[in-house]
Each structure stands twice: as C-alpha cells, then as structure tokens.
C-alpha positions in Angstrom: 100.5 176.9 51.3 101.5 175.1 54.5 98.0 172.6 54.1 98.9 171.6 50.3 102.5 170.8 51.6 101.3 168.7 54.3 98.7 167.0 52.0 101.3 166.6 49.5 103.7 165.0 51.6 100.7 163.0 53.1 99.9 161.5 50.0 103.5 160.4 48.8 104.2 158.7 52.0 100.6 156.8 51.3 102.2 155.6 48.2 105.0 154.1 49.6 104.2 150.0 49.8 105.1 148.7 53.1 107.8 145.8 53.2 106.6 142.1 53.2 107.3 140.5 56.4 107.8 136.6 56.6 107.4 134.6 59.6 108.6 132.8 61.3 112.6 133.7 60.6 113.5 129.8 60.7 111.4 126.3 60.7 111.9 124.0 63.4 114.0 120.7 62.9 111.9 117.4 61.7 112.2 113.6 63.1 112.3 110.8 60.9 109.2 109.3 60.8 107.2 111.4 62.8 104.4 114.0 60.9 106.1 117.7 60.5 103.7 120.5 60.8 104.3 124.2 60.6 103.1 127.4 59.8 104.2 130.4 57.9 102.6 133.8 57.7 103.2 136.4 55.1 102.3 140.2 56.0 102.7 143.4 54.6 103.1 144.8 51.2 100.5 146.2 49.2 98.0 143.5 49.4 97.1 140.1 49.7 99.0 136.8 47.9 97.3 135.0 45.0 98.2 131.6 43.3 99.3 133.7 40.0 101.9 135.5 42.4 103.3 132.5 44.2 105.9 130.0 44.0 107.0 127.3 46.3 109.7 124.5 46.0 110.7 121.8 48.1 113.8 120.1 48.0 112.0 116.9 49.5 108.9 114.7 47.9 107.9 114.0 51.7 107.3 118.0 52.8 105.1 119.7 51.1 104.0 123.8 51.2 100.1 124.4 50.9 97.7 127.1 51.7 96.4 126.7 55.1 93.1 125.3 55.2 91.9 126.8 58.5 92.6 130.1 57.3 91.2 132.3 54.2 91.9 129.7 51.4 91.8 132.5 48.7 94.9 133.9 49.2 98.5 132.7 50.0 98.9 134.8 53.0 99.0 131.7 55.3 100.8 128.5 54.6 101.6 125.3 56.1 104.7 122.8 55.6 103.9 119.4 56.4 104.5 115.7 55.7 106.6 112.8 57.1 110.2 112.9 56.3 111.9 109.1 56.2 115.4 110.0 55.8 117.7 112.0 57.7 118.7 115.2 55.2 118.4 118.8 55.0 115.5 120.1 53.1 115.4 123.3 51.6 112.0 125.1 51.2 112.1 128.2 49.2 108.9 130.5 48.7 108.6 133.6 46.6 106.0 135.8 44.9 104.5 139.2 45.0 101.4 140.9 46.7 98.5 142.2 44.6 99.1 145.9 43.5 96.4 148.4 44.2 95.4 152.2 42.5 98.2 153.6 44.4 100.7 150.9 45.4 102.9 148.6 43.1 103.4 145.0 43.9 105.8 144.3 46.7 108.0 141.0 45.8 109.3 138.7 48.8 111.7 135.7 48.6 112.5 133.3 51.9 114.7 130.3 51.6 114.3 127.8 54.9 116.1 125.2 56.1 115.0 122.2 57.8 116.9 119.7 59.0 115.5 116.1 59.2 117.2 114.2 62.3 116.7 110.7 63.9 114.2 110.1 66.5 116.4 110.3 70.1 
C-alpha cells in the first residue's frame, strides 16, 4: 500500500511542468551608432520552443530578435537581439510563446517584455 501511494505521488509530481525561466532579467542599454548584441535564453517548461510557438516584437526597426545561430537553430530557446540604433529612444522588445507539450506535460506559456534605453555616445 505504501509503495503504491509513493508511486502515485511520484507520477503526479512528475506531470507538473517546470516554470519557464527567461534570462537575463534586463537587457543592457544601447549606444547610438554602435552595434548592439545581447543574448536571451529560455529554459524550463515541458520542452523546447519552436517557431510555431514563438512571437517577438520590437518597437524599433533597427534592433531585431532572431534565433541564436551559434546554438541549436531548430529551436527558439536561445535568441539574440542585435542591430545598430540611430536615435536616442526607448525600445521595447517583447517575446512570448509556449514550449512543446509532451505526453505527460502540457505546454508551458511564457511572456517577457524588455526595455532597452538607447543613449548618446559619451
């Protein structure tokens, strides 16, 4: 009886998807006229993030969010934000989506908004 309760508890706990963790918490400031590059990592959840489960928006046409080409390109778990801002402004970058569900775990959704301040060169 104790073994069956233990197994039942073990199976139920194993069916809870882990929380999606997006790092870093904030992105560094950008400098007008200089190349900007930073990486974003998405970990946890039920599985990897695919193109069908991912969206990104940027309020600037000078900074882009793309899959990190130096990492596994099939999945969207590793991203880069890059470009060359030309004005002082505040840029908002938003990423959202979900991870691939598995047999025992449903998909885990995520959403994060970053603010990048573009400053003058000093």
